[in-house]
Every structure is written in C-alpha cells, then in structure tokens.
DSSP file (Angstrom, degrees, kcal/mol; ACC not computed):
  #  RESIDUE AA STRUCTURE BP1 BP2  ACC     N-H-->O    O-->H-N    N-H-->O    O-->H-N    TCO  KAPPA ALPHA  PHI   PSI    X-CA   Y-CA   Z-CA
    1    1 A M              0   0    0      0, 0.0     2,-0.1     0, 0.0     0, 0.0   0.000 360.0 360.0 360.0 124.4  -53.1   12.5   -8.7
    2    2 A A        -     0   0    0      1,-0.1     2,-0.2     3,-0.0     0, 0.0  -0.472 360.0-114.0 -81.6 146.1  -49.4   12.4   -8.0
    3    3 A A        -     0   0    0     -2,-0.1     2,-1.3     1,-0.1    -1,-0.1  -0.414  26.9-110.3 -74.5 147.6  -47.1   15.1   -9.3
    4    4 A N        +     0   0    0     -2,-0.2     3,-0.4     1,-0.1    -1,-0.1  -0.626  42.0 169.0 -78.2 104.0  -44.4   14.3  -11.7
    5    5 A N    >>  +     0   0    0     -2,-1.3     3,-1.1     1,-0.2     4,-0.5   0.025  35.8 118.4-102.1  28.6  -41.2   14.7   -9.8
    6    6 A D  G >4 S+     0   0    0      1,-0.3     3,-0.9     2,-0.2    -1,-0.2   0.834  71.0  59.8 -64.3 -36.9  -38.8   13.1  -12.4
    7    7 A H  G 34 S+     0   0    0     -3,-0.4    -1,-0.3     1,-0.2    -2,-0.1   0.667 102.1  54.1 -72.6 -11.6  -36.8   16.3  -12.7
    8    8 A F  G <4 S+     0   0    0     -3,-1.1    -1,-0.2     2,-0.1    -2,-0.2   0.630  90.3  89.7 -88.5 -15.9  -36.0   16.2   -9.0
    9    9 A M  S << S-     0   0    0     -3,-0.9     2,-0.2    -4,-0.5     3,-0.0  -0.632  83.6-118.6 -84.9 138.8  -34.5   12.7   -9.1
   10   10 A P        -     0   0    0      0, 0.0     2,-0.1     0, 0.0    -2,-0.1  -0.505  32.1-114.8 -73.0 142.8  -30.9   12.5   -9.9
   11   11 A E        -     0   0    0     -2,-0.2     7,-0.0     1,-0.1    -4,-0.0  -0.454  38.4 -92.1 -77.7 158.6  -30.1   10.5  -13.1
   12   12 A D    >   -     0   0    0      1,-0.2     3,-1.5    -2,-0.1    -1,-0.1  -0.527  29.4-148.0 -68.7 118.7  -28.3    7.4  -12.8
   13   13 A P  T 3  S+     0   0    0      0, 0.0    -1,-0.2     0, 0.0    -2,-0.0   0.753  95.6  62.8 -64.8 -17.1  -24.5    8.2  -13.2
   14   14 A H  T 3  S+     0   0    0      2,-0.0    -2,-0.0    19,-0.0    19,-0.0   0.700  78.1  95.1 -75.5 -21.3  -24.0    4.8  -14.8
   15   15 A L  S <  S-     0   0    0     -3,-1.5     3,-0.0     1,-0.1    -4,-0.0  -0.606  70.7-147.5 -70.6 133.7  -26.2    5.6  -17.7
   16   16 A P  S    S+     0   0    0      0, 0.0     2,-0.4     0, 0.0    14,-0.2   0.584  73.7  36.4 -80.1 -14.5  -23.8    6.8  -20.4
   17   17 A E        +     0   0    0      9,-0.1     6,-0.1    10,-0.1    -3,-0.0  -0.997  64.1 129.6-144.2 150.8  -26.1    9.1  -22.0
   18   18 A G  B >   -A   21   0A   0      3,-1.0     3,-1.4    -2,-0.4     8,-0.1  -0.961  66.9 -72.4-171.5-177.6  -28.8   11.6  -21.0
   19   19 A P  T 3  S+     0   0    0      0, 0.0    -1,-0.0     0, 0.0    -2,-0.0   0.741 125.3  55.1 -62.5 -21.9  -30.1   15.1  -21.3
   20   20 A H  T 3  S+     0   0    0      1,-0.2    -3,-0.0     2,-0.1     0, 0.0   0.462 109.4  47.1 -87.3  -6.1  -27.3   16.4  -19.1
   21   21 A M  B <  S-A   18   0A   0     -3,-1.4    -3,-1.0     4,-0.0    -1,-0.2  -0.932  80.5-122.3-144.4 110.5  -24.4   14.9  -21.2
   22   22 A P     >  -     0   0    0      0, 0.0     4,-2.1     0, 0.0     5,-0.1   0.011  33.0-111.7 -43.3 159.3  -23.7   15.0  -25.1
   23   23 A A  H  > S+     0   0    0      2,-0.2     4,-2.0     1,-0.2     5,-0.1   0.825 114.1  52.6 -68.4 -35.8  -23.4   11.6  -26.8
   24   24 A A  H  > S+     0   0    0      2,-0.2     4,-1.5     1,-0.2    -1,-0.2   0.827 113.4  43.8 -77.1 -35.8  -19.7   11.9  -27.6
   25   25 A R  H  > S+     0   0    0      2,-0.2     4,-2.6     1,-0.2    -2,-0.2   0.883 111.0  57.4 -82.2 -34.2  -18.8   12.8  -24.0
   26   26 A A  H  X S+     0   0    0     -4,-2.1     4,-2.7     2,-0.2    -2,-0.2   0.966 109.6  44.0 -43.5 -63.3  -21.2   10.0  -22.8
   27   27 A T  H  X S+     0   0    0     -4,-2.0     4,-1.7     1,-0.2    -1,-0.2   0.806 112.2  51.5 -60.7 -34.8  -19.3    7.4  -24.7
   28   28 A W  H  X S+     0   0    0     -4,-1.5     4,-1.2     2,-0.2    -1,-0.2   0.895 112.1  47.2 -67.4 -42.3  -16.0    8.8  -23.7
   29   29 A R  H  X S+     0   0    0     -4,-2.6     4,-2.2     1,-0.2    -2,-0.2   0.830 106.8  57.9 -75.8 -30.8  -17.1    8.6  -19.9
   30   30 A A  H  X S+     0   0    0     -4,-2.7     4,-0.5     1,-0.2    -1,-0.2   0.926 109.9  44.8 -59.0 -44.6  -18.4    5.1  -20.4
   31   31 A R  H  < S+     0   0    0     -4,-1.7    -1,-0.2    -5,-0.2    -2,-0.2   0.791 119.9  39.1 -59.6 -34.2  -15.0    4.0  -21.5
   32   32 A V  H  X S+     0   0    0     -4,-1.2     4,-2.2     2,-0.1     5,-0.3   0.746  97.3  74.6 -96.9 -33.1  -13.0    5.8  -18.8
   33   33 A V  H  X S+     0   0    0     -4,-2.2     4,-2.6     1,-0.2     5,-0.2   0.890  95.9  44.9 -57.4 -50.8  -15.1    5.4  -15.7
   34   34 A D  H  X S+     0   0    0     -4,-0.5     4,-1.8     1,-0.2    -1,-0.2   0.948 116.0  44.8 -60.1 -56.9  -14.4    1.8  -14.8
   35   35 A P  H  > S+     0   0    0      0, 0.0     4,-1.7     0, 0.0    -1,-0.2   0.840 113.0  54.2 -55.4 -34.7  -10.6    1.9  -15.4
   36   36 A S  H  X S+     0   0    0     -4,-2.2     4,-3.0     2,-0.2     5,-0.2   0.933 107.3  49.4 -65.9 -50.1  -10.4    5.3  -13.5
   37   37 A L  H  X S+     0   0    0     -4,-2.6     4,-2.5    -5,-0.3    -1,-0.2   0.872 110.3  50.9 -63.1 -32.8  -12.2    3.8  -10.5
   38   38 A T  H  X S+     0   0    0     -4,-1.8     4,-2.0     2,-0.2    -1,-0.2   0.877 109.2  50.6 -68.6 -41.7   -9.8    0.8  -10.6
   39   39 A V  H  X S+     0   0    0     -4,-1.7     4,-2.6     2,-0.2    -2,-0.2   0.886 110.8  50.4 -64.5 -48.2   -6.8    3.2  -10.7
   40   40 A L  H  X S+     0   0    0     -4,-3.0     4,-2.2     1,-0.2    -2,-0.2   0.921 109.4  50.8 -62.6 -40.3   -8.3    5.1   -7.6
   41   41 A L  H  X S+     0   0    0     -4,-2.5     4,-2.0    -5,-0.2    -2,-0.2   0.886 110.5  48.3 -68.8 -36.1   -8.8    1.9   -5.7
   42   42 A V  H  X S+     0   0    0     -4,-2.0     4,-2.3     2,-0.2    -1,-0.2   0.915 111.2  48.9 -63.8 -43.2   -5.2    0.8   -6.3
   43   43 A M  H  X S+     0   0    0     -4,-2.6     4,-2.3     1,-0.2    -2,-0.2   0.917 112.8  50.6 -65.6 -40.7   -3.7    4.2   -5.3
   44   44 A N  H  X S+     0   0    0     -4,-2.2     4,-1.7     1,-0.2    -1,-0.2   0.858 110.3  48.4 -67.3 -35.1   -6.0    4.1   -2.1
   45   45 A V  H  X S+     0   0    0     -4,-2.0     4,-2.9     2,-0.2     5,-0.4   0.866 111.3  50.9 -67.8 -39.4   -4.8    0.6   -1.2
   46   46 A I  H  X>S+     0   0    0     -4,-2.3     4,-2.1     1,-0.2     5,-2.0   0.918 111.8  47.4 -63.9 -42.8   -1.2    1.6   -1.7
   47   47 A A  I  <>S+     0   0    0     -4,-2.3     5,-1.7     3,-0.2    -2,-0.2   0.833 117.8  39.3 -63.6 -36.9   -1.7    4.6    0.5
   48   48 A I  I  <5S+     0   0    0     -4,-1.7    -2,-0.2     3,-0.2    -1,-0.2   0.892 126.7  32.1 -82.1 -42.6   -3.4    2.8    3.3
   49   49 A F  I  <5S+     0   0    0     -4,-2.9    -3,-0.2    -5,-0.2    -2,-0.2   0.745 133.3  18.8 -89.3 -21.2   -1.3   -0.5    3.2
   50   50 A V  I  X5S+     0   0    0     -4,-2.1     4,-1.8    -5,-0.4    -3,-0.2   0.805 126.1  39.3-111.5 -57.0    2.1    0.7    2.1
   51   51 A V  I  ><S+     0   0    0     -5,-2.0     4,-2.5     2,-0.2    -3,-0.2   0.907 115.2  50.8 -70.6 -43.7    2.6    4.4    2.6
   52   52 A S  H  ><S+     0   0    0     -5,-1.7     4,-2.0    -6,-0.2     5,-0.2   0.958 113.8  44.4 -57.7 -54.6    0.7    4.7    6.0
   53   53 A P  H  > S+     0   0    0      0, 0.0     4,-1.3     0, 0.0    -1,-0.2   0.894 113.7  50.4 -66.2 -32.1    2.7    1.8    7.7
   54   54 A L  H  <>S+     0   0    0     -4,-1.8     5,-2.1     1,-0.2     4,-0.2   0.898 110.7  50.3 -71.9 -38.5    6.1    3.1    6.2
   55   55 A A  H ><5S+     0   0    0     -4,-2.5     3,-0.5     1,-0.2    -1,-0.2   0.794 107.8  53.5 -69.3 -27.2    5.2    6.6    7.6
   56   56 A A  H 3<5S+     0   0    0     -4,-2.0    -1,-0.2     1,-0.2    -2,-0.2   0.827 107.2  52.2 -68.3 -35.0    4.4    5.0   11.1
   57   57 A M  T 3<5S-     0   0    0     -4,-1.3    -1,-0.2    -5,-0.2    -2,-0.2   0.420 128.0 -98.6 -88.8  -1.1    7.8    3.5   11.0
   58   58 A G  T < 5S+     0   0    0     -3,-0.5     2,-0.2     1,-0.4    -3,-0.2   0.337  80.7 127.8  97.1  -2.0    9.5    6.8   10.2
   59   59 A Y      < -     0   0    0     -5,-2.1     2,-0.4    -6,-0.2    -1,-0.4  -0.580  41.1-158.0 -78.0 149.6   10.0    6.7    6.6
   60   60 A R        -     0   0    0     -2,-0.2     3,-0.1    -3,-0.1    -5,-0.0  -0.979  14.4-130.2-135.3 125.2    8.7    9.6    4.6
   61   61 A L        -     0   0    0     -2,-0.4     2,-0.0   -10,-0.1   -10,-0.0  -0.396  41.3 -99.8 -69.0 148.7    7.7   10.2    1.1
   62   62 A P     >  -     0   0    0      0, 0.0     4,-2.0     0, 0.0     3,-0.4  -0.347  31.5-119.4 -56.7 145.3    9.2   13.2   -0.6
   63   63 A D  H  > S+     0   0    0      1,-0.2     4,-2.5     2,-0.2     5,-0.2   0.841 112.9  56.9 -61.9 -34.1    6.7   16.1   -0.7
   64   64 A V  H  > S+     0   0    0      2,-0.2     4,-2.0     1,-0.2    -1,-0.2   0.895 108.5  46.5 -67.1 -41.7    6.8   16.1   -4.6
   65   65 A V  H  > S+     0   0    0     -3,-0.4     4,-2.5     2,-0.2     5,-0.2   0.928 113.0  49.3 -72.3 -44.4    5.7   12.5   -4.7
   66   66 A A  H  X S+     0   0    0     -4,-2.0     4,-2.3     1,-0.2    -2,-0.2   0.903 111.4  48.1 -63.6 -40.0    3.0   13.0   -2.1
   67   67 A L  H  X S+     0   0    0     -4,-2.5     4,-2.7    -5,-0.2    -1,-0.2   0.889 110.9  51.7 -63.0 -38.2    1.6   16.0   -3.9
   68   68 A L  H  X S+     0   0    0     -4,-2.0     4,-2.2     2,-0.2     5,-0.2   0.895 110.2  49.6 -70.5 -35.5    1.6   14.1   -7.3
   69   69 A L  H  X S+     0   0    0     -4,-2.5     4,-1.9     2,-0.2    -2,-0.2   0.927 112.6  47.0 -69.8 -38.1   -0.3   11.3   -5.7
   70   70 A L  H  X S+     0   0    0     -4,-2.3     4,-1.9    -5,-0.2    -2,-0.2   0.899 112.8  49.0 -62.1 -41.6   -2.8   13.7   -4.2
   71   71 A A  H  X S+     0   0    0     -4,-2.7     4,-2.3     2,-0.2    -2,-0.2   0.887 110.5  50.1 -59.4 -43.2   -3.2   15.5   -7.5
   72   72 A A  H  X S+     0   0    0     -4,-2.2     4,-2.1     2,-0.2    -2,-0.2   0.843 111.6  49.2 -71.4 -34.4   -3.7   12.2   -9.4
   73   73 A Q  H  X S+     0   0    0     -4,-1.9     4,-2.0    -5,-0.2    -1,-0.2   0.898 113.0  46.5 -73.9 -34.8   -6.4   11.1   -6.9
   74   74 A I  H  X S+     0   0    0     -4,-1.9     4,-2.3     2,-0.2    -2,-0.2   0.861 109.7  54.9 -73.3 -34.0   -8.2   14.3   -7.1
   75   75 A G  H  X S+     0   0    0     -4,-2.3     4,-1.9     2,-0.2    -2,-0.2   0.904 108.7  48.3 -64.3 -42.2   -7.9   14.3  -10.9
   76   76 A V  H  X S+     0   0    0     -4,-2.1     4,-1.7     2,-0.2     5,-0.2   0.851 109.8  51.2 -64.6 -37.3   -9.6   10.9  -11.0
   77   77 A V  H  X S+     0   0    0     -4,-2.0     4,-2.0     2,-0.2    -2,-0.2   0.913 112.8  45.0 -60.2 -43.2  -12.3   11.9   -8.8
   78   78 A L  H  < S+     0   0    0     -4,-2.3    -2,-0.2     1,-0.2    -1,-0.2   0.848 112.9  51.5 -71.7 -31.9  -13.0   14.9  -10.8
   79   79 A L  H  < S+     0   0    0     -4,-1.9    -1,-0.2    -5,-0.2    -2,-0.2   0.845 114.3  43.0 -71.9 -32.4  -12.8   13.0  -14.1
   80   80 A V  H  < S+     0   0    0     -4,-1.7    -2,-0.2    -5,-0.1    -1,-0.2   0.816  90.8  93.9 -86.2 -34.1  -15.2   10.2  -12.8
   81   81 A T     <  -     0   0    0     -4,-2.0     6,-0.0    -5,-0.2    -4,-0.0  -0.374  53.6-163.9 -67.8 133.3  -17.9   12.3  -11.1
   82   82 A P        +     0   0    0      0, 0.0     2,-0.6     0, 0.0    -1,-0.2   0.455  66.9  86.3 -89.7   1.4  -20.9   13.2  -13.3
   83   83 A S     >  -     0   0    0      1,-0.1     4,-2.0     2,-0.0     3,-0.4  -0.879  62.2-157.0-113.1 127.3  -22.0   15.8  -11.0
   84   84 A R  H  > S+     0   0    0     -2,-0.6     4,-2.4     1,-0.2     5,-0.1   0.778  97.5  59.3 -69.0 -22.7  -20.8   19.3  -11.0
   85   85 A R  H  > S+     0   0    0      2,-0.2     4,-2.6     1,-0.2    -1,-0.2   0.886 105.1  48.8 -67.2 -38.7  -21.8   19.7   -7.4
   86   86 A A  H  > S+     0   0    0     -3,-0.4     4,-2.1     2,-0.2    -2,-0.2   0.940 111.2  49.6 -63.8 -48.8  -19.5   16.9   -6.4
   87   87 A A  H  X S+     0   0    0     -4,-2.0     4,-2.6     1,-0.2    -2,-0.2   0.916 111.3  49.3 -57.7 -45.4  -16.7   18.4   -8.4
   88   88 A F  H  X S+     0   0    0     -4,-2.4     4,-3.5     1,-0.2     5,-0.3   0.931 110.1  52.1 -63.6 -40.9  -17.3   21.9   -6.7
   89   89 A A  H  X S+     0   0    0     -4,-2.6     4,-2.4     1,-0.2    -1,-0.2   0.913 108.8  49.0 -63.0 -39.7  -17.3   20.1   -3.2
   90   90 A V  H  X S+     0   0    0     -4,-2.1     4,-2.0     2,-0.2    -1,-0.2   0.925 115.1  45.2 -69.4 -43.9  -14.0   18.5   -3.9
   91   91 A M  H  X S+     0   0    0     -4,-2.6     4,-2.2     1,-0.2    -2,-0.2   0.948 113.8  49.1 -64.0 -45.0  -12.5   21.9   -5.0
   92   92 A A  H  X S+     0   0    0     -4,-3.5     4,-2.8     1,-0.2    -2,-0.2   0.875 108.8  52.5 -66.1 -32.0  -14.0   23.8   -2.1
   93   93 A S  H  X S+     0   0    0     -4,-2.4     4,-1.7    -5,-0.3    -1,-0.2   0.919 110.8  49.6 -68.9 -37.9  -12.6   21.2    0.3
   94   94 A L  H  < S+     0   0    0     -4,-2.0     4,-0.5     1,-0.2    -2,-0.2   0.901 111.5  46.9 -62.6 -38.7   -9.3   21.7   -1.2
   95   95 A L  H >< S+     0   0    0     -4,-2.2     3,-0.6     1,-0.2    -2,-0.2   0.889 115.1  45.9 -65.0 -43.8   -9.4   25.4   -0.9
   96   96 A L  H 3< S+     0   0    0     -4,-2.8    -1,-0.2     1,-0.2    -2,-0.2   0.704 112.7  48.7 -80.8 -14.0  -10.6   25.3    2.6
   97   97 A S  T 3< S+     0   0    0     -4,-1.7    -1,-0.2    -5,-0.2    -2,-0.2   0.476  84.8 111.7-100.6   3.0   -8.1   22.7    3.9
   98   98 A S    <   -     0   0    0     -3,-0.6    -3,-0.0    -4,-0.5    -4,-0.0  -0.524  66.3-130.1 -80.1 148.2   -5.1   24.4    2.4
   99   99 A R              0   0    0     -2,-0.1    -2,-0.1     1,-0.1    -1,-0.1  -0.750 360.0 360.0 -95.2 135.9   -2.7   25.9    4.9
  100  100 A P              0   0    0      0, 0.0    -1,-0.1     0, 0.0    -2,-0.0   0.441 360.0 360.0 -65.8 360.0   -1.5   29.5    4.5
C-alpha cells in the first residue's frame, strides 16, 4: 500500500485557491500574476537589449534609475511568487550580494 504523500507535493502555483491562501488573496493574485510577469519580461528585455548595449558603448544609467529598476524587478518577483521560500531566497541573495 502506497503512502499518501500529497502533503509533500508542492501545490500548483497557477491554481488561484488552496489551503495555503485565503480566497480573497487568491483572486487578487489570479488577477495580478499574468500582468506582473509581462511587466517583468518587458523590464528584462529592456535591460538585456537596450541598457546592456548602451553600457558597453560607454553610456551609463544614473544610479537612481538603476536602483529603481532593480527595486521594481524585485518587487514584481516577490509579488508573483506563491512561495515564502522563494521570497526568502530573493531577500537573502540581496543581503548577501550587497557591498559594504
């Protein structure tokens, strides 16, 4: 007889509702996830195909703009992720990568 390991399987993050999330938050998340991922994709495409080539040519973004873009990307990732572990990993990587 096989053991019931359902509690070890991660829940599908695309399911809007489950025991890990209240219904109101689930409907809010269902509305926000797709547009947020689109915004994240656009920001990454701009960073890769516009900002990086300009930086290679010697142009530089002001530090404030670069920090705002980074903060926006981190905010979108934290907003979209259904996992507290993933959010913790993002925050830990930021803390570990910061320069004194």
